[in-house]
C-alpha positions in Angstrom: -17.8 -22.0 36.9 -14.3 -21.0 38.1 -11.8 -19.0 37.1 -8.0 -18.9 36.8 -5.9 -15.9 36.4 -3.2 -16.3 34.0 -0.5 -13.7 32.9 -2.4 -12.6 29.8 -6.0 -12.4 31.3 -8.5 -14.7 32.8 -9.6 -18.3 31.2 -12.8 -20.0 32.2 -13.8 -23.4 33.0 -16.8 -25.3 32.8 -16.9 -28.8 33.6 -13.1 -28.7 34.1 -12.7 -27.7 30.3 -11.3 -24.1 29.7 -13.8 -21.9 27.7 -12.0 -20.0 24.9 -12.8 -16.5 24.6 -11.4 -14.0 22.2 -9.1 -12.3 24.6 -7.5 -15.8 25.3 -7.7 -16.6 21.7 -5.9 -13.4 20.8 -3.3 -13.6 23.4 -2.4 -17.0 22.2 -2.0 -16.0 18.7 0.1 -13.0 19.5 2.7 -15.4 21.0 3.0 -17.5 18.0 5.5 -16.7 15.2 4.0 -14.1 13.0 3.5 -15.0 9.3 5.6 -13.3 6.6 6.9 -14.0 3.0 10.8 -13.7 2.3 12.1 -12.4 -0.9 14.3 -15.3 -1.4 11.0 -17.5 -1.8 9.7 -15.5 -4.8 8.3 -17.9 -7.0 9.3 -17.1 -10.9 8.3 -20.3 -12.7 5.5 -18.6 -14.6 7.6 -15.5 -15.7 10.5 -17.8 -16.6 8.2 -20.0 -18.9 6.4 -17.0 -20.5 9.9 -15.3 -21.5 10.7 -18.5 -23.0 8.3 -18.5 -25.6 8.5 -16.8 -28.9 7.7 -13.0 -28.8 5.1 -13.6 -31.1 3.0 -15.3 -28.2 4.2 -12.4 -25.6 2.7 -10.0 -28.2 -0.6 -12.1 -28.9 -4.0 -11.3 -27.2 -3.6 -14.5 -25.2 -0.5 -13.0 -23.3 -3.0 -10.5 -21.9 -5.5 -13.1 -21.1 -2.8 -15.1 -19.0 -1.6 -11.8 -17.5 -5.3 -11.1 -16.1 -5.5 -14.9 -15.0 -2.4 -14.2 -13.2 -3.8 -11.5 -11.4 -6.8 -13.0 -10.5 -4.9 -16.0 -8.7 -3.2 -13.5 -6.8 -6.3 -11.7 -5.7 -7.2 -14.2 -2.9 -6.4 -11.8 -0.3 -9.1 -9.3 -1.5 -11.9 -11.5 -2.4 -14.9 -9.3 -4.1 -12.5 -6.9 -5.3 -13.7 -5.9 -9.1 -11.3 -7.7 -11.8 -8.4 -6.0 -13.4 -8.1 -5.7 -17.3 -4.9 -5.4 -19.3 -5.7 -3.0 -22.4 -3.5 -2.4 -25.2 -4.8 0.0 -28.1 -1.2 1.8 -28.7 1.5 -0.7 -29.4 1.7 -4.6 -30.2 2.8 -5.9 -26.9 0.3 -8.6 -25.9 0.8 -7.7 -22.0 3.2 -5.6 -19.4 6.7 -7.5 -19.5 6.7 -10.5 -17.3 9.5 -9.4 -15.2 7.6 -9.6 -11.5 5.4 -11.7 -9.6 1.9 -10.2 -9.1 1.2 -9.9 -5.5 -0.6 -7.7 -3.1 1.9 -8.7 0.0 5.1 -7.5 1.5 8.2 -9.7 0.7 10.8 -9.5 3.4 14.6 -8.9 2.1 17.6 -9.7 4.1 18.3 -8.3 7.1 14.6 -6.7 7.5 13.1 -8.1 11.0 9.9 -9.9 11.2 6.5 -8.1 11.7 6.3 -6.9 15.4 3.1 -8.2 16.6 4.0 -8.7 20.4 3.9 -4.9 20.7 0.9 -4.1 18.9 -1.9 -2.1 20.5 -5.2 -3.5 19.9 -8.7 -2.6 21.3 -11.2 -4.7 23.4 -14.1 -3.2 21.5 -17.2 -5.4 20.9 -18.9 -5.1 17.6 -18.4 -1.8 15.6 -15.6 0.5 17.4 -16.9 4.1 18.4 -14.4 6.9 17.3 -15.4 9.0 20.2 -14.8 6.2 22.9 -12.2 7.1 25.4 -11.7 3.2 26.3 -10.9 2.3 22.6 -6.9 1.4 22.3 -7.0 2.2 18.7 -8.7 5.7 18.7 -6.6 6.5 21.7 -3.4 6.0 19.4 -4.9 7.9 16.4 -6.3 10.7 18.7 -2.5 10.7 20.2 -1.2 11.6 16.7 -4.1 13.6 15.7 -3.2 15.8 18.8 0.4 16.2 17.7 -0.5 17.1 13.9 -2.8 19.9 15.2 -0.1 21.2 17.7 2.2 21.6 14.7 -0.5 23.3 12.2 -0.8 20.6 9.8 -4.1 19.9 10.5 -6.5 23.2 11.9 -7.2 23.2 15.2 -10.9 23.9 14.7 -11.2 20.3 13.4 -13.6 18.5 15.6 -14.1 15.1 13.9 -13.8 12.0 15.4 -9.9 10.6 16.0 -10.5 7.7 13.2 -9.5 9.2 9.7 -12.4 7.9 7.9 -15.6 9.1 7.5 -18.8 6.8 7.4 -18.3 6.0 4.0 -14.7 4.9 4.5 -13.3 7.8 2.8 -10.1 9.3 3.8 -10.7 12.7 5.5 -6.9 13.7 5.9 -3.9 12.8 4.0 -1.2 14.6 6.2 -0.9 11.9 9.0 -0.3 8.1 9.5 -3.3 6.0 9.5 -3.9 3.5 12.5 -6.3 0.9 11.6 -7.9 -1.6 14.1 -5.8 -5.2 13.5 -6.1 -9.0 13.7 -5.9 -9.1 17.3 -8.5 -6.2 18.1 -12.1 -7.2 19.7 -14.0 -5.2 16.7 -15.5 -7.3 13.9 -15.1 -6.4 10.2 -17.7 -3.9 10.1 -15.6 -1.5 12.1 -15.2 2.2 10.4 -11.5 1.8 11.3 -11.1 -1.2 8.8 -10.7 0.2 5.3 -7.4 -1.0 3.7 -7.8 -4.4 5.0 -10.9 -4.8 3.1 -9.5 -4.4 0.0 -10.1 -2.2 -3.2 -13.7 -1.6 -4.0 -13.1 -0.1 -7.8 -12.4 -1.2 -10.9 -9.0 -0.1 -12.6 -7.1 -1.1 -15.7 -3.5 -1.7 -16.5 -3.4 0.5 -19.9 -0.7 0.9 -22.3 -0.2 4.7 -23.1 1.5 6.8 -26.1 4.1 8.3 -24.0 4.2 6.9 -20.6 4.5 3.3 -21.2 2.1 1.3 -19.0 -0.5 3.2 -16.6 -3.4 2.8 -14.3 -6.5 3.9 -15.7 -10.2 4.0 -13.6 -13.1 1.7 -14.7 -16.6 3.1 -15.7 -17.5 4.8 -12.4 -16.2 7.9 -10.6 -13.9 6.9 -7.7 -14.8 9.3 -4.9 -12.2 11.4 -3.1 -10.4 9.8 -0.2 -11.1 6.2 -1.6 -8.7 3.5 -1.2 -7.1 2.2 -4.2 -4.3 -0.2 -3.3 -1.2 -1.1 -1.7 2.2 -0.3 -3.0 3.5 -4.2 -2.6 7.0 -5.6 -3.5 10.0 -6.4 -1.7 10.6 -4.7 1.8 14.6 -4.0 1.8 17.1 -2.3 4.1 17.8 1.4 2.9 21.1 -0.2 2.3 20.2 -2.5 -0.3 17.9 -0.1 -1.7 20.5 2.2 -2.5 22.6 -0.6 -4.3 19.7 -1.5 -6.2 19.1 2.0 -7.0 22.7 2.8 -8.2 22.1 0.0 -10.9 18.3 0.7 -11.7 19.3 4.6 -12.3 21.7 3.5 -15.2 19.0 2.1 -17.3 16.0 4.4 -16.4 14.0 1.9 -14.8 13.2 2.0 -10.8 10.3 0.9 -8.6 12.2 1.9 -5.3 10.2 4.0 -2.7 12.0 4.9 0.5 10.0 4.8 3.5 10.7 8.0 5.2 7.5 9.9 6.1 7.5 13.2 8.3 6.3 11.2 11.6 9.1 9.1 11.4 11.6 11.8 11.2 11.7 11.8 7.5 14.9 9.5 7.6 14.6 6.1 5.4 15.3 2.9 7.4 13.3 0.6 5.0 12.6 0.9 1.3 9.9 -0.8 -1.0 11.2 -2.5 -4.1 7.9 -3.5 -6.8 10.9 -4.2 -9.5 10.6 -8.1 -8.9 7.4 -8.3 -7.2 4.3 -5.7 -6.8 0.7 -5.4 -8.3 -0.9 -2.8 -10.5 0.3 0.0 -8.4 3.8 -0.5 -9.8 2.0 1.0 -13.0 1.0 4.1 -11.6 2.6 6.7 -13.4 3.8 10.5 -12.4 1.9 13.4 -12.6 3.0 16.9 -11.5 -0.6 17.5 -10.7 -1.6 13.8 -9.3 -5.1 12.6 -8.3 -3.8 10.2 -5.6 -1.3 9.9 -3.1 0.5 7.6 -0.7 -0.4 7.3 3.2 1.3 5.4 5.5 -0.9 2.8 7.3 -0.2 0.8 10.3 -2.3 -2.5 10.6 -0.4 -5.5 12.0 2.8 -4.0 12.6 4.0 -2.0 15.8 7.2 -0.7 14.2 6.9 2.3 13.2 9.3 2.4 10.5 7.7 0.0 8.6 4.2 1.1 7.7 2.1 -0.1 4.7 2.2 2.4 1.5 -1.4 2.7 0.8 -2.7 4.5 -2.0 -5.8 6.7 -1.8 -7.6 9.3 -4.3 -6.9 13.2 -3.6 -9.9 14.1 -5.7 -12.7 12.5 -7.4 -11.4 10.3 -10.4 -13.6 10.7 -13.5 -14.2 7.3 -15.4 -11.5 6.2 -17.7 -9.1 8.9 -16.2 -5.6 7.9 -15.8 -4.5 7.5 -11.9 -1.3 9.1 -10.6 0.9 10.2 -7.9 4.1 12.2 -7.6 7.2 10.6 -7.9 9.2 13.5 -6.7 6.9 15.1 -3.9 7.2 18.8 -3.5 9.8 20.0 -6.0 10.9 23.6 -6.6 12.3 24.8 -10.1 15.8 24.8 -8.8 15.4 20.8 -8.4 14.1 20.5 -11.4 17.0 22.3 -13.1 19.2 20.3 -11.7 18.0 17.2 -12.1 17.7 18.0 -16.0 21.5 18.3 -15.5 21.8 14.9 -14.5 23.5 12.1 -16.5 21.5 9.3 -14.9 18.7 7.6 -17.0 16.5 7.8 -14.2 15.5 11.2 -14.6 13.4 11.6 -17.9 11.4 14.3 -19.6 7.8 14.5 -18.0 4.8 13.6 -20.0 2.0 14.2 -17.5 0.2 17.0 -19.5 -0.4 18.8 -16.5 -0.9 22.8 -16.5 1.8 23.1 -13.7 4.1 20.5 -15.6 7.9 20.9 -14.4 8.9 18.9 -17.4 11.1 16.5 -15.3 10.4 13.3 -13.3 12.1 10.3 -11.9 11.3 7.6 -14.7 
Protein backbone atom coordinates (compact mmCIF):
# COMPACT_ATOMS: atom_id res chain seq x y z
CA UNK A 1 0.00 0.00 0.00
CA UNK A 2 1.30 3.44 -0.85
CA UNK A 3 -0.04 6.87 -0.06
CA UNK A 4 -0.16 10.07 -2.01
CA UNK A 5 -0.41 13.38 -0.18
CA UNK A 6 -3.10 15.67 -1.60
CA UNK A 7 -4.11 19.18 -0.66
CA UNK A 8 -7.12 17.97 1.28
CA UNK A 9 -5.74 14.82 2.91
CA UNK A 10 -4.20 11.45 2.17
CA UNK A 11 -5.58 9.20 -0.56
CA UNK A 12 -4.60 5.52 -0.32
CA UNK A 13 -3.95 3.17 -3.22
CA UNK A 14 -4.22 -0.60 -3.36
CA UNK A 15 -2.99 -2.24 -6.54
CA UNK A 16 -2.95 1.13 -8.23
CA UNK A 17 -6.58 1.90 -7.37
CA UNK A 18 -7.50 4.70 -4.94
CA UNK A 19 -9.31 3.72 -1.75
CA UNK A 20 -12.16 6.11 -0.97
CA UNK A 21 -12.20 7.15 2.68
CA UNK A 22 -14.81 9.29 4.41
CA UNK A 23 -12.31 12.15 4.54
CA UNK A 24 -11.57 12.03 0.79
CA UNK A 25 -15.26 11.62 -0.04
CA UNK A 26 -16.44 14.51 2.17
CA UNK A 27 -13.71 16.80 0.88
CA UNK A 28 -14.73 16.00 -2.71
CA UNK A 29 -18.39 16.69 -1.89
CA UNK A 30 -17.48 20.00 -0.28
CA UNK A 31 -15.91 21.16 -3.56
CA UNK A 32 -19.16 20.57 -5.45
CA UNK A 33 -21.72 23.39 -5.80
CA UNK A 34 -24.19 23.26 -2.87
CA UNK A 35 -27.70 22.07 -3.57
CA UNK A 36 -30.46 24.55 -2.80
CA UNK A 37 -33.83 25.71 -4.16
CA UNK A 38 -34.70 29.06 -5.74
CA UNK A 39 -37.90 30.98 -5.03
CA UNK A 40 -38.45 31.55 -8.74
CA UNK A 41 -38.80 27.78 -9.16
CA UNK A 42 -41.58 27.36 -6.62
CA UNK A 43 -44.23 25.03 -8.09
CA UNK A 44 -47.83 26.21 -7.97
CA UNK A 45 -49.72 24.04 -10.45
CA UNK A 46 -51.62 22.14 -7.75
CA UNK A 47 -52.60 25.32 -5.95
CA UNK A 48 -53.76 26.94 -9.21
CA UNK A 49 -55.88 23.91 -10.09
CA UNK A 50 -57.55 23.75 -6.68
CA UNK A 51 -58.26 27.47 -6.63
CA UNK A 52 -59.91 27.13 -10.05
CA UNK A 53 -62.37 24.58 -8.66
CA UNK A 54 -65.81 25.61 -7.37
CA UNK A 55 -66.02 26.82 -3.78
CA UNK A 56 -68.27 23.86 -3.03
CA UNK A 57 -65.32 21.51 -3.63
CA UNK A 58 -62.83 23.61 -1.67
CA UNK A 59 -65.23 23.49 1.27
CA UNK A 60 -65.83 19.76 1.00
CA UNK A 61 -64.19 16.95 3.03
CA UNK A 62 -62.27 15.96 -0.12
CA UNK A 63 -60.34 19.23 0.09
CA UNK A 64 -58.93 18.25 3.49
CA UNK A 65 -57.93 14.83 2.12
CA UNK A 66 -56.12 16.50 -0.78
CA UNK A 67 -54.42 18.98 1.56
CA UNK A 68 -53.18 16.12 3.76
CA UNK A 69 -51.90 14.32 0.65
CA UNK A 70 -49.94 17.45 -0.33
CA UNK A 71 -48.34 17.44 3.13
CA UNK A 72 -47.49 13.73 2.95
CA UNK A 73 -45.77 14.19 -0.40
CA UNK A 74 -43.58 16.97 1.01
CA UNK A 75 -42.49 14.88 4.01
CA UNK A 76 -39.99 12.77 2.07
CA UNK A 77 -37.22 14.62 3.92
CA UNK A 78 -38.48 13.54 7.35
CA UNK A 79 -39.35 9.92 6.77
CA UNK A 80 -40.92 8.29 9.79
CA UNK A 81 -42.51 11.50 11.07
CA UNK A 82 -46.14 11.07 12.21
CA UNK A 83 -48.77 12.21 9.68
CA UNK A 84 -50.38 15.63 9.95
CA UNK A 85 -54.19 15.85 9.99
CA UNK A 86 -56.38 18.78 8.92
CA UNK A 87 -59.34 19.26 11.27
CA UNK A 88 -62.17 21.78 11.09
CA UNK A 89 -65.09 21.47 13.46
CA UNK A 90 -65.76 25.21 13.56
CA UNK A 91 -66.47 26.54 10.05
CA UNK A 92 -67.41 25.25 6.59
CA UNK A 93 -63.86 25.59 5.21
CA UNK A 94 -62.66 22.29 3.83
CA UNK A 95 -58.97 23.11 4.28
CA UNK A 96 -56.63 26.06 4.88
CA UNK A 97 -56.28 28.51 1.97
CA UNK A 98 -54.48 27.07 -1.06
CA UNK A 99 -52.07 30.01 -1.21
CA UNK A 100 -48.75 28.30 -0.50
CA UNK A 101 -46.55 25.36 -1.46
CA UNK A 102 -46.10 22.93 1.42
CA UNK A 103 -42.38 22.41 2.02
CA UNK A 104 -39.90 21.82 4.83
CA UNK A 105 -37.11 23.42 2.81
CA UNK A 106 -35.81 26.94 2.31
CA UNK A 107 -36.25 28.58 -1.10
CA UNK A 108 -33.65 31.25 -1.85
CA UNK A 109 -34.84 34.60 -3.11
CA UNK A 110 -32.98 36.97 -5.43
CA UNK A 111 -29.81 38.38 -3.90
CA UNK A 112 -29.46 35.69 -1.21
CA UNK A 113 -26.08 33.90 -1.49
CA UNK A 114 -25.88 30.13 -1.80
CA UNK A 115 -25.21 28.04 1.35
CA UNK A 116 -21.60 28.41 2.50
CA UNK A 117 -20.30 24.86 2.86
CA UNK A 118 -16.67 25.56 2.01
CA UNK A 119 -16.09 27.32 5.35
CA UNK A 120 -18.22 24.86 7.32
CA UNK A 121 -16.43 23.31 10.30
CA UNK A 122 -16.93 19.56 10.57
CA UNK A 123 -15.78 16.98 13.08
CA UNK A 124 -13.77 13.87 12.29
CA UNK A 125 -15.40 11.76 14.99
CA UNK A 126 -16.13 8.09 14.36
CA UNK A 127 -19.47 6.76 15.59
CA UNK A 128 -21.18 9.00 18.15
CA UNK A 129 -19.60 12.32 19.07
CA UNK A 130 -18.37 12.60 22.65
CA UNK A 131 -19.58 16.00 23.92
CA UNK A 132 -16.65 16.10 26.35
CA UNK A 133 -14.09 15.52 23.61
CA UNK A 134 -11.53 18.27 23.12
CA UNK A 135 -10.83 17.06 19.57
CA UNK A 136 -14.42 17.25 18.27
CA UNK A 137 -14.69 20.36 16.08
CA UNK A 138 -18.45 20.62 16.64
CA UNK A 139 -18.06 20.44 20.42
CA UNK A 140 -15.38 23.12 20.21
CA UNK A 141 -17.66 25.43 18.24
CA UNK A 142 -20.58 24.98 20.64
CA UNK A 143 -18.24 25.35 23.64
CA UNK A 144 -16.94 28.65 22.24
CA UNK A 145 -20.43 30.14 22.17
CA UNK A 146 -21.31 28.56 25.50
CA UNK A 147 -18.42 30.40 27.17
CA UNK A 148 -19.63 33.68 25.69
CA UNK A 149 -23.14 33.18 27.07
CA UNK A 150 -21.82 32.22 30.49
CA UNK A 151 -19.58 35.32 30.46
CA UNK A 152 -22.50 37.68 29.72
CA UNK A 153 -24.69 36.03 32.36
CA UNK A 154 -27.24 34.48 29.99
CA UNK A 155 -26.38 30.99 31.21
CA UNK A 156 -25.47 30.46 34.89
CA UNK A 157 -21.73 29.88 35.46
CA UNK A 158 -22.59 26.93 37.70
CA UNK A 159 -23.87 24.98 34.71
CA UNK A 160 -21.41 22.15 34.16
CA UNK A 161 -23.16 20.27 31.37
CA UNK A 162 -21.58 19.16 28.11
CA UNK A 163 -21.19 21.75 25.33
CA UNK A 164 -23.86 20.11 23.18
CA UNK A 165 -27.22 21.64 24.03
CA UNK A 166 -29.18 18.38 23.94
CA UNK A 167 -29.52 15.88 26.76
CA UNK A 168 -29.33 12.10 26.29
CA UNK A 169 -32.97 12.06 25.09
CA UNK A 170 -32.44 14.77 22.49
CA UNK A 171 -34.21 17.50 24.49
CA UNK A 172 -32.93 21.06 24.23
CA UNK A 173 -31.51 22.27 27.55
CA UNK A 174 -31.00 25.97 26.84
CA UNK A 175 -32.97 28.31 24.57
CA UNK A 176 -30.84 31.41 24.96
CA UNK A 177 -28.05 30.54 22.51
CA UNK A 178 -27.66 29.17 18.96
CA UNK A 179 -27.45 25.45 18.27
CA UNK A 180 -24.54 24.06 16.24
CA UNK A 181 -25.38 20.56 15.07
CA UNK A 182 -23.04 18.17 13.31
CA UNK A 183 -23.39 18.42 9.53
CA UNK A 184 -23.24 16.41 6.33
CA UNK A 185 -19.45 16.53 6.23
CA UNK A 186 -18.90 15.29 9.78
CA UNK A 187 -17.50 11.81 10.34
CA UNK A 188 -19.98 10.89 13.10
CA UNK A 189 -22.96 8.67 12.34
CA UNK A 190 -26.70 9.29 12.41
CA UNK A 191 -26.90 8.23 16.06
CA UNK A 192 -24.73 11.16 17.14
CA UNK A 193 -26.41 13.02 20.06
CA UNK A 194 -25.71 16.28 18.24
CA UNK A 195 -28.13 15.47 15.39
CA UNK A 196 -31.69 16.29 16.45
CA UNK A 197 -33.17 18.89 14.10
CA UNK A 198 -31.93 17.04 11.02
CA UNK A 199 -33.72 13.87 12.13
CA UNK A 200 -37.08 15.63 11.78
CA UNK A 201 -40.28 15.83 13.77
CA UNK A 202 -41.14 12.95 16.14
CA UNK A 203 -44.52 14.09 17.49
CA UNK A 204 -47.96 14.06 15.91
CA UNK A 205 -49.60 17.44 15.37
CA UNK A 206 -52.79 18.67 13.70
CA UNK A 207 -53.61 21.76 11.65
CA UNK A 208 -56.91 22.76 13.20
CA UNK A 209 -59.44 25.57 12.79
CA UNK A 210 -60.05 27.70 15.88
CA UNK A 211 -63.00 29.84 16.91
CA UNK A 212 -61.29 33.25 16.81
CA UNK A 213 -57.69 32.81 15.61
CA UNK A 214 -58.05 31.20 12.21
CA UNK A 215 -56.11 28.00 11.67
CA UNK A 216 -53.73 26.82 14.39
CA UNK A 217 -51.40 23.95 15.28
CA UNK A 218 -52.42 21.49 17.98
CA UNK A 219 -50.67 18.63 19.70
CA UNK A 220 -51.74 15.07 18.98
CA UNK A 221 -52.73 12.41 21.52
CA UNK A 222 -49.43 12.24 23.44
CA UNK A 223 -47.71 14.73 25.73
CA UNK A 224 -44.73 16.51 24.14
CA UNK A 225 -41.87 16.92 26.66
CA UNK A 226 -40.13 20.22 27.26
CA UNK A 227 -37.24 20.88 24.90
CA UNK A 228 -38.64 18.77 22.05
CA UNK A 229 -38.02 19.69 18.43
CA UNK A 230 -41.28 20.48 16.61
CA UNK A 231 -40.26 21.73 13.18
CA UNK A 232 -38.43 24.33 11.09
CA UNK A 233 -40.05 27.64 10.16
CA UNK A 234 -39.61 27.07 6.43
CA UNK A 235 -40.33 29.30 3.45
CA UNK A 236 -38.58 31.78 1.19
CA UNK A 237 -35.24 33.15 2.37
CA UNK A 238 -35.21 36.83 1.41
CA UNK A 239 -32.96 39.84 1.75
CA UNK A 240 -34.24 42.24 4.37
CA UNK A 241 -34.84 44.80 1.61
CA UNK A 242 -37.25 42.45 -0.18
CA UNK A 243 -38.79 41.53 3.16
CA UNK A 244 -39.46 45.21 3.93
CA UNK A 245 -41.07 45.67 0.52
CA UNK A 246 -43.38 42.70 1.04
CA UNK A 247 -44.04 43.65 4.65
CA UNK A 248 -45.39 47.06 3.68
CA UNK A 249 -47.94 45.30 1.48
CA UNK A 250 -48.79 42.53 3.95
CA UNK A 251 -49.39 45.05 6.74
CA UNK A 252 -52.19 46.67 4.80
CA UNK A 253 -54.34 43.56 4.59
CA UNK A 254 -53.36 42.13 7.97
CA UNK A 255 -51.59 38.95 6.85
CA UNK A 256 -47.87 38.46 7.26
CA UNK A 257 -45.65 35.42 7.66
CA UNK A 258 -42.36 37.33 7.69
CA UNK A 259 -39.75 36.48 10.33
CA UNK A 260 -36.58 38.59 10.48
CA UNK A 261 -33.42 36.62 11.31
CA UNK A 262 -32.04 39.00 13.93
CA UNK A 263 -30.93 37.05 16.98
CA UNK A 264 -28.69 38.58 19.65
CA UNK A 265 -25.57 36.59 18.73
CA UNK A 266 -25.78 38.19 15.27
CA UNK A 267 -25.92 41.71 16.65
CA UNK A 268 -29.74 41.77 16.44
CA UNK A 269 -29.60 43.39 12.98
CA UNK A 270 -31.33 41.41 10.25
CA UNK A 271 -29.73 40.80 6.86
CA UNK A 272 -32.25 38.14 5.83
CA UNK A 273 -35.85 37.20 6.54
CA UNK A 274 -38.01 34.12 6.09
CA UNK A 275 -41.36 34.54 4.36
CA UNK A 276 -43.79 31.62 4.76
CA UNK A 277 -46.60 33.24 2.76
CA UNK A 278 -46.01 31.49 -0.59
CA UNK A 279 -44.03 28.50 0.75
CA UNK A 280 -43.95 26.91 4.17
CA UNK A 281 -45.09 24.06 6.37
CA UNK A 282 -47.41 23.65 9.36
CA UNK A 283 -45.32 26.12 11.41
CA UNK A 284 -46.84 28.99 9.39
CA UNK A 285 -50.11 28.22 11.23
CA UNK A 286 -48.59 28.60 14.71
CA UNK A 287 -50.62 31.24 16.52
CA UNK A 288 -49.34 33.89 18.88
CA UNK A 289 -49.59 33.63 22.65
CA UNK A 290 -48.51 36.06 25.34
CA UNK A 291 -47.62 32.94 27.34
CA UNK A 292 -46.25 30.64 24.59
CA UNK A 293 -45.27 26.99 24.97
CA UNK A 294 -42.81 27.09 22.04
CA UNK A 295 -39.85 29.21 21.03
CA UNK A 296 -37.87 29.73 17.84
CA UNK A 297 -34.16 28.97 18.26
CA UNK A 298 -31.44 29.57 15.62
CA UNK A 299 -29.74 26.38 14.48
CA UNK A 300 -26.76 25.90 12.17
CA UNK A 301 -26.26 22.63 10.31
CA UNK A 302 -25.06 22.83 6.68
CA UNK A 303 -24.43 26.58 6.69
CA UNK A 304 -21.29 28.47 7.77
CA UNK A 305 -22.82 31.91 7.24
CA UNK A 306 -23.83 33.08 10.73
CA UNK A 307 -26.50 35.34 9.22
CA UNK A 308 -28.48 32.38 7.85
CA UNK A 309 -29.44 29.93 10.62
CA UNK A 310 -32.45 27.68 10.39
CA UNK A 311 -35.41 28.86 12.49
CA UNK A 312 -36.17 25.82 14.61
CA UNK A 313 -39.21 25.46 16.88
CA UNK A 314 -38.78 23.78 20.29
CA UNK A 315 -41.23 23.36 23.17
CA UNK A 316 -40.46 25.58 26.16
CA UNK A 317 -42.46 23.38 28.51
CA UNK A 318 -44.43 20.15 28.42
CA UNK A 319 -47.34 20.36 25.98
CA UNK A 320 -50.43 18.39 26.95
CA UNK A 321 -52.40 16.23 24.50
CA UNK A 322 -54.62 18.33 22.18
CA UNK A 323 -53.11 21.57 23.53
CA UNK A 324 -52.48 24.34 21.01
CA UNK A 325 -48.85 25.05 20.12
CA UNK A 326 -47.87 28.70 20.04
CA UNK A 327 -44.99 31.17 20.17
CA UNK A 328 -44.70 34.91 20.73
CA UNK A 329 -44.89 36.93 17.52
CA UNK A 330 -43.57 40.03 19.24
CA UNK A 331 -41.00 38.68 21.68
CA UNK A 332 -40.60 40.65 24.87
CA UNK A 333 -42.99 43.60 24.89
CA UNK A 334 -43.97 46.13 27.53
CA UNK A 335 -47.30 47.92 28.04
CA UNK A 336 -46.09 51.11 26.32
CA UNK A 337 -45.25 49.17 23.15
CA UNK A 338 -48.62 47.45 23.25
CA UNK A 339 -50.35 50.83 23.73
CA UNK A 340 -48.56 52.30 20.69
CA UNK A 341 -49.43 49.24 18.61
CA UNK A 342 -53.12 49.70 19.38
CA UNK A 343 -52.94 53.23 17.92
CA UNK A 344 -51.46 52.01 14.63
CA UNK A 345 -53.72 52.05 11.56
CA UNK A 346 -51.98 49.07 9.98
CA UNK A 347 -54.17 46.00 9.77
CA UNK A 348 -51.21 43.89 10.85
CA UNK A 349 -51.93 44.88 14.45
CA UNK A 350 -54.88 42.95 15.80
CA UNK A 351 -56.64 42.15 19.03
CA UNK A 352 -55.03 39.21 20.80
CA UNK A 353 -57.23 36.21 21.58
CA UNK A 354 -54.58 33.97 23.16
CA UNK A 355 -56.56 33.73 26.42
CA UNK A 356 -53.50 33.66 28.68
CA UNK A 357 -53.65 35.32 32.09
CA UNK A 358 -50.95 37.83 31.11
CA UNK A 359 -52.44 38.67 27.68
CA UNK A 360 -51.42 42.15 26.53
CA UNK A 361 -54.44 42.44 24.24
CA UNK A 362 -52.52 43.14 21.00
CA UNK A 363 -50.38 41.20 18.57
CA UNK A 364 -49.07 41.16 15.04
CA UNK A 365 -51.72 39.27 13.07
